[in-house]
Biopython code that builds the backbone (N, CA, C, O; Angstrom):
import numpy as np
from Bio.PDB.StructureBuilder import StructureBuilder

atoms = [
    (1, "MET", "N", (37.516, 58.278, -74.686)),
    (1, "MET", "CA", (36.085, 58.287, -74.253)),
    (1, "MET", "C", (35.995, 59.089, -73.163)),
    (1, "MET", "O", (36.639, 58.821, -72.148)),
    (2, "VAL", "N", (35.131, 60.241, -73.247)),
    (2, "VAL", "CA", (34.568, 61.012, -72.241)),
    (2, "VAL", "C", (33.106, 60.559, -71.465)),
    (2, "VAL", "O", (32.063, 60.483, -72.114)),
    (3, "MET", "N", (33.155, 60.296, -70.130)),
    (3, "MET", "CA", (32.019, 59.658, -69.434)),
    (3, "MET", "C", (31.386, 60.435, -68.376)),
    (3, "MET", "O", (32.129, 60.879, -67.501)),
    (4, "LEU", "N", (30.197, 60.661, -68.314)),
    (4, "LEU", "CA", (29.631, 61.457, -67.050)),
    (4, "LEU", "C", (29.798, 60.356, -65.824)),
    (4, "LEU", "O", (29.599, 59.141, -65.854)),
    (5, "TYR", "N", (30.182, 61.108, -64.861)),
    (5, "TYR", "CA", (30.381, 60.296, -63.486)),
    (5, "TYR", "C", (30.140, 60.871, -62.304)),
    (5, "TYR", "O", (30.713, 61.929, -62.044)),
    (6, "LEU", "N", (29.221, 60.263, -61.345)),
    (6, "LEU", "CA", (28.933, 60.584, -59.888)),
    (6, "LEU", "C", (29.927, 60.112, -58.948)),
    (6, "LEU", "O", (30.455, 59.005, -58.846)),
    (7, "ILE", "N", (30.029, 60.854, -58.486)),
    (7, "ILE", "CA", (31.021, 60.855, -57.054)),
    (7, "ILE", "C", (30.335, 60.996, -55.912)),
    (7, "ILE", "O", (29.987, 62.143, -55.634)),
    (8, "PHE", "N", (30.004, 59.991, -55.062)),
    (8, "PHE", "CA", (29.184, 59.862, -53.704)),
    (8, "PHE", "C", (30.928, 59.744, -52.784)),
    (8, "PHE", "O", (31.940, 59.103, -53.064)),
    (9, "TYR", "N", (30.590, 60.727, -51.597)),
    (9, "TYR", "CA", (31.367, 59.957, -50.223)),
    (9, "TYR", "C", (30.743, 60.004, -49.229)),
    (9, "TYR", "O", (29.688, 60.637, -49.214)),
    (10, "ASP", "N", (31.151, 59.430, -48.244)),
    (10, "ASP", "CA", (31.045, 59.441, -46.582)),
    (10, "ASP", "C", (32.144, 59.582, -45.983)),
    (10, "ASP", "O", (32.868, 58.586, -45.964)),
    (11, "ILE", "N", (32.546, 60.610, -45.427)),
    (11, "ILE", "CA", (33.571, 60.553, -44.571)),
    (11, "ILE", "C", (33.395, 61.579, -43.331)),
    (11, "ILE", "O", (33.047, 62.759, -43.291)),
    (12, "THR", "N", (33.758, 60.696, -42.388)),
    (12, "THR", "CA", (33.649, 61.561, -41.263)),
    (12, "THR", "C", (34.272, 62.568, -40.682)),
    (12, "THR", "O", (33.743, 63.486, -40.055)),
    (13, "ASP", "N", (35.594, 62.371, -40.925)),
    (13, "ASP", "CA", (36.509, 63.599, -40.477)),
    (13, "ASP", "C", (36.232, 64.734, -41.440)),
    (13, "ASP", "O", (36.233, 64.719, -42.670)),
    (14, "ASP", "N", (35.974, 65.803, -40.521)),
    (14, "ASP", "CA", (35.843, 67.502, -41.476)),
    (14, "ASP", "C", (36.687, 67.716, -42.562)),
    (14, "ASP", "O", (36.416, 67.918, -43.746)),
    (15, "ASN", "N", (37.882, 67.633, -41.906)),
    (15, "ASN", "CA", (39.035, 68.092, -42.639)),
    (15, "ASN", "C", (39.447, 67.336, -43.907)),
    (15, "ASN", "O", (39.744, 67.807, -45.005)),
    (16, "LEU", "N", (39.396, 66.056, -43.510)),
    (16, "LEU", "CA", (39.217, 64.976, -44.706)),
    (16, "LEU", "C", (38.503, 65.197, -45.936)),
    (16, "LEU", "O", (38.836, 65.403, -47.103)),
    (17, "ARG", "N", (37.354, 65.084, -45.272)),
    (17, "ARG", "CA", (35.785, 65.815, -46.292)),
    (17, "ARG", "C", (35.928, 66.859, -46.932)),
    (17, "ARG", "O", (35.717, 66.840, -48.144)),
    (18, "ASN", "N", (36.259, 67.846, -46.391)),
    (18, "ASN", "CA", (36.917, 69.271, -46.993)),
    (18, "ASN", "C", (37.790, 69.279, -48.162)),
    (18, "ASN", "O", (37.535, 69.961, -49.155)),
    (19, "ARG", "N", (38.960, 68.424, -48.045)),
    (19, "ARG", "CA", (39.902, 68.203, -48.790)),
    (19, "ARG", "C", (39.425, 67.529, -50.164)),
    (19, "ARG", "O", (39.701, 67.960, -51.283)),
    (20, "VAL", "N", (38.678, 66.421, -49.883)),
    (20, "VAL", "CA", (38.064, 65.934, -51.085)),
    (20, "VAL", "C", (36.930, 66.506, -51.737)),
    (20, "VAL", "O", (36.564, 65.996, -52.796)),
    (21, "ALA", "N", (36.262, 67.576, -51.223)),
    (21, "ALA", "CA", (35.885, 68.241, -51.859)),
    (21, "ALA", "C", (36.359, 69.441, -52.914)),
    (21, "ALA", "O", (36.037, 69.748, -54.062)),
    (22, "GLU", "N", (37.407, 70.023, -51.802)),
    (22, "GLU", "CA", (38.062, 70.883, -52.692)),
    (22, "GLU", "C", (38.793, 70.726, -53.971)),
    (22, "GLU", "O", (39.043, 71.457, -54.930)),
    (23, "PHE", "N", (39.115, 69.161, -53.539)),
    (23, "PHE", "CA", (40.104, 68.432, -54.795)),
    (23, "PHE", "C", (38.967, 68.279, -55.847)),
    (23, "PHE", "O", (39.278, 68.656, -56.976)),
    (24, "LEU", "N", (37.731, 67.803, -55.687)),
    (24, "LEU", "CA", (37.028, 67.396, -56.890)),
    (24, "LEU", "C", (36.595, 68.927, -57.437)),
    (24, "LEU", "O", (36.456, 68.959, -58.660)),
    (25, "LYS", "N", (36.444, 69.740, -56.994)),
    (25, "LYS", "CA", (36.383, 71.052, -57.671)),
    (25, "LYS", "C", (37.200, 71.554, -58.225)),
    (25, "LYS", "O", (36.993, 72.245, -59.222)),
    (26, "LYS", "N", (38.443, 71.319, -57.682)),
    (26, "LYS", "CA", (39.688, 71.623, -58.433)),
    (26, "LYS", "C", (39.965, 70.795, -59.581)),
    (26, "LYS", "O", (40.541, 71.327, -60.530)),
    (27, "LYS", "N", (39.674, 69.676, -59.641)),
    (27, "LYS", "CA", (39.274, 68.716, -61.019)),
    (27, "LYS", "C", (38.184, 68.923, -61.918)),
    (27, "LYS", "O", (37.852, 68.233, -62.881)),
    (28, "GLY", "N", (37.600, 70.125, -61.401)),
    (28, "GLY", "CA", (36.283, 70.554, -62.630)),
    (28, "GLY", "C", (35.059, 69.829, -62.616)),
    (28, "GLY", "O", (34.299, 69.731, -63.580)),
    (29, "LEU", "N", (34.842, 69.163, -61.132)),
    (29, "LEU", "CA", (33.602, 68.481, -60.895)),
    (29, "LEU", "C", (32.832, 69.415, -60.444)),
    (29, "LEU", "O", (33.285, 70.354, -59.788)),
    (30, "ASP", "N", (31.163, 69.241, -60.829)),
    (30, "ASP", "CA", (30.323, 70.206, -60.137)),
    (30, "ASP", "C", (29.503, 69.660, -58.768)),
    (30, "ASP", "O", (29.045, 68.528, -58.927)),
    (31, "ARG", "N", (29.324, 70.067, -57.883)),
    (31, "ARG", "CA", (28.915, 69.940, -56.663)),
    (31, "ARG", "C", (27.322, 69.955, -57.139)),
    (31, "ARG", "O", (26.690, 70.875, -57.658)),
    (32, "ILE", "N", (26.886, 68.581, -56.770)),
    (32, "ILE", "CA", (25.312, 68.439, -56.849)),
    (32, "ILE", "C", (24.859, 68.259, -55.666)),
    (32, "ILE", "O", (23.794, 68.876, -55.687)),
    (33, "GLN", "N", (24.974, 67.835, -54.698)),
    (33, "GLN", "CA", (24.677, 67.637, -53.369)),
    (33, "GLN", "C", (25.834, 67.908, -52.160)),
    (33, "GLN", "O", (26.956, 67.926, -52.667)),
    (34, "TYR", "N", (25.852, 68.091, -50.922)),
    (34, "TYR", "CA", (26.906, 68.174, -50.192)),
    (34, "TYR", "C", (28.022, 67.035, -50.549)),
    (34, "TYR", "O", (29.184, 67.251, -50.893)),
    (35, "SER", "N", (27.515, 66.027, -50.417)),
    (35, "SER", "CA", (28.547, 64.760, -50.872)),
    (35, "SER", "C", (28.505, 64.275, -51.980)),
    (35, "SER", "O", (28.890, 63.115, -52.126)),
    (36, "VAL", "N", (28.038, 65.003, -53.048)),
    (36, "VAL", "CA", (28.034, 64.130, -54.457)),
    (36, "VAL", "C", (28.460, 65.447, -55.428)),
    (36, "VAL", "O", (27.992, 66.579, -55.308)),
    (37, "PHE", "N", (29.334, 65.069, -56.288)),
    (37, "PHE", "CA", (30.050, 65.748, -57.321)),
    (37, "PHE", "C", (29.759, 64.813, -58.486)),
    (37, "PHE", "O", (29.630, 63.590, -58.431)),
    (38, "MET", "N", (29.661, 65.776, -59.780)),
    (38, "MET", "CA", (29.491, 65.144, -61.166)),
    (38, "MET", "C", (30.233, 65.462, -62.127)),
    (38, "MET", "O", (30.841, 66.497, -61.854)),
    (39, "GLY", "N", (30.496, 65.031, -63.207)),
    (39, "GLY", "CA", (31.402, 65.620, -64.458)),
    (39, "GLY", "C", (31.716, 64.756, -65.114)),
    (39, "GLY", "O", (31.639, 63.566, -64.805)),
    (40, "ASP", "N", (32.296, 65.398, -66.565)),
    (40, "ASP", "CA", (32.909, 64.591, -67.746)),
    (40, "ASP", "C", (34.062, 64.219, -67.286)),
    (40, "ASP", "O", (34.772, 65.033, -66.694)),
    (41, "LEU", "N", (34.447, 62.935, -67.475)),
    (41, "LEU", "CA", (35.905, 62.537, -67.296)),
    (41, "LEU", "C", (36.253, 61.618, -68.204)),
    (41, "LEU", "O", (35.400, 60.767, -68.456)),
    (42, "ASN", "N", (37.740, 61.539, -69.011)),
    (42, "ASN", "CA", (38.089, 60.784, -69.912)),
    (42, "ASN", "C", (38.775, 59.711, -69.225)),
    (42, "ASN", "O", (38.717, 59.980, -68.025)),
    (43, "SER", "N", (39.336, 58.730, -69.389)),
    (43, "SER", "CA", (40.073, 57.852, -68.616)),
    (43, "SER", "C", (41.153, 58.380, -68.124)),
    (43, "SER", "O", (41.356, 58.150, -66.932)),
    (44, "SER", "N", (42.196, 59.266, -68.900)),
    (44, "SER", "CA", (43.240, 59.902, -67.986)),
    (44, "SER", "C", (42.896, 60.652, -66.934)),
    (44, "SER", "O", (43.638, 60.603, -65.953)),
    (45, "ARG", "N", (41.708, 61.507, -66.895)),
    (45, "ARG", "CA", (41.125, 62.538, -65.940)),
    (45, "ARG", "C", (40.501, 61.478, -64.976)),
    (45, "ARG", "O", (40.563, 61.888, -63.817)),
    (46, "LEU", "N", (39.997, 60.407, -65.068)),
    (46, "LEU", "CA", (39.578, 59.217, -64.097)),
    (46, "LEU", "C", (40.520, 58.720, -63.056)),
    (46, "LEU", "O", (40.443, 58.775, -61.829)),
    (47, "LYS", "N", (41.620, 58.115, -64.011)),
    (47, "LYS", "CA", (42.730, 57.685, -63.458)),
    (47, "LYS", "C", (43.299, 58.789, -62.165)),
    (47, "LYS", "O", (43.635, 58.367, -61.059)),
    (48, "ASP", "N", (43.325, 60.181, -62.534)),
    (48, "ASP", "CA", (43.922, 61.193, -61.821)),
    (48, "ASP", "C", (43.095, 61.545, -60.741)),
    (48, "ASP", "O", (43.756, 61.945, -59.783)),
    (49, "VAL", "N", (41.661, 61.537, -60.526)),
    (49, "VAL", "CA", (40.727, 61.854, -59.728)),
    (49, "VAL", "C", (41.178, 60.671, -58.914)),
    (49, "VAL", "O", (41.783, 60.904, -57.867)),
    (50, "GLU", "N", (40.944, 59.382, -59.290)),
    (50, "GLU", "CA", (40.826, 58.292, -58.321)),
    (50, "GLU", "C", (42.514, 58.243, -57.731)),
    (50, "GLU", "O", (42.622, 57.880, -56.560)),
    (51, "ALA", "N", (43.224, 58.431, -58.138)),
    (51, "ALA", "CA", (44.724, 58.519, -57.699)),
    (51, "ALA", "C", (45.064, 59.517, -56.312)),
    (51, "ALA", "O", (45.740, 59.316, -55.303)),
    (52, "GLY", "N", (44.216, 60.726, -56.807)),
    (52, "GLY", "CA", (44.289, 61.755, -55.872)),
    (52, "GLY", "C", (43.368, 61.720, -54.700)),
    (52, "GLY", "O", (43.577, 62.365, -53.672)),
    (53, "LEU", "N", (42.343, 60.942, -54.894)),
    (53, "LEU", "CA", (41.289, 60.439, -53.552)),
    (53, "LEU", "C", (41.943, 59.360, -52.858)),
    (53, "LEU", "O", (41.794, 59.126, -51.658)),
    (54, "LYS", "N", (42.698, 58.687, -53.682)),
    (54, "LYS", "CA", (43.432, 57.581, -52.777)),
    (54, "LYS", "C", (44.332, 58.233, -52.253)),
    (54, "LYS", "O", (44.462, 57.803, -51.107)),
    (55, "MET", "N", (45.042, 59.046, -52.452)),
    (55, "MET", "CA", (46.270, 59.691, -51.753)),
    (55, "MET", "C", (45.655, 60.796, -50.536)),
    (55, "MET", "O", (46.389, 60.941, -49.559)),
    (56, "ILE", "N", (44.554, 61.452, -50.552)),
    (56, "ILE", "CA", (43.913, 62.068, -49.611)),
    (56, "ILE", "C", (43.506, 60.845, -48.697)),
    (56, "ILE", "O", (43.851, 60.892, -47.516)),
    (57, "GLY", "N", (42.960, 60.005, -49.050)),
    (57, "GLY", "CA", (42.449, 59.077, -47.927)),
    (57, "GLY", "C", (43.811, 58.301, -47.381)),
    (57, "GLY", "O", (43.805, 57.839, -46.240)),
    (58, "ASN", "N", (44.847, 58.188, -48.138)),
    (58, "ASN", "CA", (45.936, 57.242, -47.390)),
    (58, "ASN", "C", (46.650, 58.348, -46.292)),
    (58, "ASN", "O", (47.361, 57.860, -45.414)),
    (59, "ARG", "N", (46.505, 59.522, -46.326)),
    (59, "ARG", "CA", (47.197, 60.720, -45.659)),
    (59, "ARG", "C", (46.962, 60.196, -43.846)),
    (59, "ARG", "O", (47.706, 60.453, -42.899)),
    (60, "LYS", "N", (45.997, 59.604, -43.851)),
    (60, "LYS", "CA", (45.255, 59.891, -42.420)),
    (60, "LYS", "C", (44.891, 58.465, -42.035)),
    (60, "LYS", "O", (43.996, 57.860, -42.625)),
    (61, "LYS", "N", (45.652, 57.889, -40.954)),
    (61, "LYS", "CA", (45.167, 56.509, -40.493)),
    (61, "LYS", "C", (43.606, 56.779, -39.386)),
    (61, "LYS", "O", (43.577, 57.200, -38.230)),
    (62, "LEU", "N", (42.523, 56.379, -40.225)),
    (62, "LEU", "CA", (41.326, 56.344, -39.708)),
    (62, "LEU", "C", (41.383, 55.463, -38.369)),
    (62, "LEU", "O", (42.101, 54.476, -38.210)),
    (63, "GLN", "N", (40.526, 55.983, -37.480)),
    (63, "GLN", "CA", (40.405, 55.293, -36.014)),
    (63, "GLN", "C", (38.999, 54.459, -36.656)),
    (63, "GLN", "O", (38.425, 54.673, -37.723)),
    (64, "GLU", "N", (38.703, 53.497, -35.654)),
    (64, "GLU", "CA", (37.726, 52.446, -35.673)),
    (64, "GLU", "C", (36.620, 53.065, -36.259)),
    (64, "GLU", "O", (36.185, 52.720, -37.358)),
    (65, "ASP", "N", (35.981, 54.267, -35.349)),
    (65, "ASP", "CA", (34.605, 54.427, -35.571)),
    (65, "ASP", "C", (34.602, 55.549, -36.989)),
    (65, "ASP", "O", (33.512, 55.898, -37.442)),
    (66, "GLU", "N", (35.736, 55.994, -37.540)),
    (66, "GLU", "CA", (35.525, 56.592, -38.803)),
    (66, "GLU", "C", (35.367, 56.059, -40.036)),
    (66, "GLU", "O", (35.596, 54.871, -40.265)),
    (67, "ARG", "N", (34.997, 56.830, -40.850)),
    (67, "ARG", "CA", (34.551, 56.305, -42.347)),
    (67, "ARG", "C", (35.241, 57.330, -43.198)),
    (67, "ARG", "O", (35.148, 58.552, -43.082)),
    (68, "PHE", "N", (36.147, 56.463, -44.319)),
    (68, "PHE", "CA", (36.325, 57.349, -45.386)),
    (68, "PHE", "C", (35.861, 56.401, -46.964)),
    (68, "PHE", "O", (36.664, 55.760, -47.641)),
    (69, "PHE", "N", (34.620, 56.532, -47.204)),
    (69, "PHE", "CA", (34.147, 56.134, -48.343)),
    (69, "PHE", "C", (33.806, 56.952, -49.413)),
    (69, "PHE", "O", (33.062, 57.933, -49.412)),
    (70, "ILE", "N", (34.611, 56.298, -50.598)),
    (70, "ILE", "CA", (33.996, 57.247, -51.965)),
    (70, "ILE", "C", (33.613, 56.086, -53.065)),
    (70, "ILE", "O", (34.260, 55.081, -53.362)),
    (71, "LEU", "N", (32.399, 56.533, -53.553)),
    (71, "LEU", "CA", (31.832, 55.793, -54.754)),
    (71, "LEU", "C", (32.078, 56.498, -56.221)),
    (71, "LEU", "O", (31.564, 57.600, -56.416)),
    (72, "ILE", "N", (32.745, 55.963, -57.105)),
    (72, "ILE", "CA", (32.578, 56.738, -58.156)),
    (72, "ILE", "C", (31.793, 55.721, -59.311)),
    (72, "ILE", "O", (32.324, 54.663, -59.651)),
    (73, "VAL", "N", (30.594, 56.123, -59.818)),
    (73, "VAL", "CA", (29.788, 55.638, -60.598)),
    (73, "VAL", "C", (29.727, 56.086, -61.889)),
    (73, "VAL", "O", (29.273, 57.220, -62.040)),
    (74, "PRO", "N", (30.064, 55.493, -62.830)),
    (74, "PRO", "CA", (29.870, 55.840, -64.605)),
    (74, "PRO", "C", (28.307, 55.898, -64.911)),
    (74, "PRO", "O", (27.597, 54.921, -64.674)),
    (75, "ILE", "N", (27.812, 57.051, -65.433)),
    (75, "ILE", "CA", (26.115, 57.118, -65.785)),
    (75, "ILE", "C", (26.396, 57.579, -67.657)),
    (75, "ILE", "O", (27.307, 58.261, -68.127)),
    (76, "THR", "N", (25.533, 57.077, -68.190)),
    (76, "THR", "CA", (25.334, 57.662, -69.426)),
    (76, "THR", "C", (24.631, 59.080, -69.462)),
    (76, "THR", "O", (23.897, 59.352, -68.511)),
    (77, "GLU", "N", (24.766, 59.866, -70.321)),
    (77, "GLU", "CA", (23.869, 61.207, -70.061)),
    (77, "GLU", "C", (22.474, 61.025, -70.393)),
    (77, "GLU", "O", (21.655, 61.856, -69.999)),
    (78, "ASN", "N", (22.100, 59.968, -71.115)),
    (78, "ASN", "CA", (20.332, 59.561, -71.065)),
    (78, "ASN", "C", (20.176, 58.981, -69.740)),
    (78, "ASN", "O", (19.026, 59.060, -69.307)),
    (79, "GLN", "N", (21.016, 58.429, -68.996)),
    (79, "GLN", "CA", (20.346, 57.843, -67.596)),
    (79, "GLN", "C", (20.418, 58.932, -66.823)),
    (79, "GLN", "O", (19.573, 58.912, -65.928)),
    (80, "PHE", "N", (21.205, 60.006, -66.832)),
    (80, "PHE", "CA", (21.164, 61.308, -66.057)),
    (80, "PHE", "C", (19.970, 62.034, -66.390)),
    (80, "PHE", "O", (19.401, 62.692, -65.518)),
    (81, "ARG", "N", (19.511, 61.977, -67.629)),
    (81, "ARG", "CA", (18.593, 63.043, -68.046)),
    (81, "ARG", "C", (16.947, 62.197, -67.235)),
    (81, "ARG", "O", (15.985, 62.905, -66.938)),
    (82, "GLU", "N", (16.940, 61.227, -67.091)),
    (82, "GLU", "CA", (15.935, 60.124, -66.907)),
    (82, "GLU", "C", (15.826, 60.041, -65.044)),
    (82, "GLU", "O", (15.033, 59.304, -64.459)),
    (83, "ARG", "N", (16.727, 60.893, -64.416)),
    (83, "ARG", "CA", (16.784, 61.081, -63.251)),
    (83, "ARG", "C", (15.484, 61.358, -62.521)),
    (83, "ARG", "O", (14.546, 61.873, -63.131)),
    (84, "ILE", "N", (15.390, 61.031, -61.214)),
    (84, "ILE", "CA", (13.913, 61.411, -60.539)),
    (84, "ILE", "C", (14.180, 62.257, -59.333)),
    (84, "ILE", "O", (14.699, 61.713, -58.359)),
    (85, "VAL", "N", (13.889, 63.496, -59.295)),
    (85, "VAL", "CA", (14.140, 64.491, -58.300)),
    (85, "VAL", "C", (13.120, 64.396, -57.088)),
    (85, "VAL", "O", (11.969, 64.634, -57.453)),
    (86, "ILE", "N", (13.231, 64.156, -55.966)),
    (86, "ILE", "CA", (12.083, 64.257, -55.065)),
    (86, "ILE", "C", (12.449, 65.614, -54.177)),
    (86, "ILE", "O", (13.496, 65.600, -53.530)),
    (87, "GLY", "N", (11.559, 66.832, -54.143)),
    (87, "GLY", "CA", (11.930, 67.627, -53.040)),
    (87, "GLY", "C", (12.517, 68.968, -53.890)),
    (87, "GLY", "O", (12.291, 68.973, -55.100)),
    (88, "TYR", "N", (13.073, 69.819, -53.452)),
    (88, "TYR", "CA", (13.596, 70.850, -54.167)),
    (88, "TYR", "C", (14.489, 71.476, -52.906)),
    (88, "TYR", "O", (14.324, 71.335, -51.694)),
    (89, "SER", "N", (15.643, 72.328, -53.757)),
    (89, "SER", "CA", (16.255, 73.140, -52.796)),
    (89, "SER", "C", (16.549, 74.399, -53.420)),
    (89, "SER", "O", (17.178, 74.546, -54.468)),
    (90, "GLY", "N", (16.024, 75.342, -52.662)),
    (90, "GLY", "CA", (15.789, 76.774, -52.729)),
    (90, "GLY", "C", (16.911, 77.298, -53.768)),
    (90, "GLY", "O", (17.851, 76.562, -54.067)),
    (91, "SER", "N", (16.795, 78.421, -54.234)),
    (91, "SER", "CA", (17.847, 78.953, -55.210)),
    (91, "SER", "C", (18.890, 79.548, -54.460)),
    (91, "SER", "O", (20.104, 79.520, -54.663)),
    (92, "GLU", "N", (18.002, 80.279, -53.247)),
    (92, "GLU", "CA", (19.168, 80.915, -52.188)),
    (92, "GLU", "C", (20.029, 80.008, -51.738)),
    (92, "GLU", "O", (21.227, 80.254, -51.880)),
    (93, "ARG", "N", (19.660, 78.889, -51.166)),
    (93, "ARG", "CA", (20.603, 77.832, -50.816)),
    (93, "ARG", "C", (21.487, 77.372, -51.740)),
    (93, "ARG", "O", (22.642, 77.044, -51.468)),
    (94, "GLU", "N", (20.951, 77.329, -52.920)),
    (94, "GLU", "CA", (22.048, 76.793, -54.183)),
    (94, "GLU", "C", (23.218, 77.882, -54.140)),
    (94, "GLU", "O", (24.392, 77.571, -53.934)),
    (95, "GLU", "N", (22.856, 78.959, -54.319)),
    (95, "GLU", "CA", (23.861, 80.032, -54.178)),
    (95, "GLU", "C", (24.622, 80.086, -53.118)),
    (95, "GLU", "O", (25.730, 80.591, -53.293)),
    (96, "LYS", "N", (24.350, 79.706, -52.044)),
    (96, "LYS", "CA", (25.348, 79.702, -50.843)),
    (96, "LYS", "C", (26.291, 78.539, -50.788)),
    (96, "LYS", "O", (27.426, 78.474, -50.316)),
    (97, "SER", "N", (25.639, 77.743, -51.312)),
    (97, "SER", "CA", (26.619, 76.180, -51.391)),
    (97, "SER", "C", (27.456, 75.935, -52.744)),
    (97, "SER", "O", (28.469, 75.241, -52.832)),
    (98, "ASN", "N", (26.920, 76.539, -53.626)),
    (98, "ASN", "CA", (27.618, 76.456, -55.073)),
    (98, "ASN", "C", (26.829, 75.118, -55.614)),
    (98, "ASN", "O", (27.446, 74.413, -56.412)),
    (99, "VAL", "N", (25.524, 74.735, -55.233)),
    (99, "VAL", "CA", (25.381, 73.356, -55.263)),
    (99, "VAL", "C", (24.711, 73.562, -56.916)),
    (99, "VAL", "O", (23.922, 74.472, -57.174)),
    (100, "VAL", "N", (25.211, 72.492, -58.000)),
    (100, "VAL", "CA", (24.544, 72.692, -59.484)),
    (100, "VAL", "C", (23.365, 71.739, -59.120)),
    (100, "VAL", "O", (23.459, 71.137, -58.050)),
    (101, "TRP", "N", (22.488, 71.579, -59.741)),
    (101, "TRP", "CA", (21.446, 70.588, -60.080)),
    (101, "TRP", "C", (20.736, 70.737, -61.462)),
    (101, "TRP", "O", (19.860, 69.939, -61.796)),
]
sb = StructureBuilder()
sb.init_structure("model")
sb.init_model(0)
sb.init_chain("A")
sb.init_seg("    ")
for serial, (resi, resn, name, xyz) in enumerate(atoms, 1):
    if name == "N":
        sb.init_residue(resn, " ", resi, " ")
    sb.init_atom(name, np.array(xyz, "f"), 0.0, 1.0, " ", f" {name:<3s}", serial, name[0])
structure = sb.get_structure()
């Protein structure tokens, strides 16, 4: 069964954060904000993404003031369609950042 997932992250280390973003892009997920990705995943792909993110996080021992926090949330297509969007991002900014919304 394929399900839509939102993946949020709060990572203080720039290199680690970039690795997570590149990993999620390679897994075919769409960036909808700088620290938020979205995509359809079946259970096998979800386990693969989860394992990859854990491996990325385990590569570095975090200092006390650093954060590596990732939240993976399943949502239905209907729930996503009922989203509330406040504000806007100009098309020029979207093109530069490859943000999909």
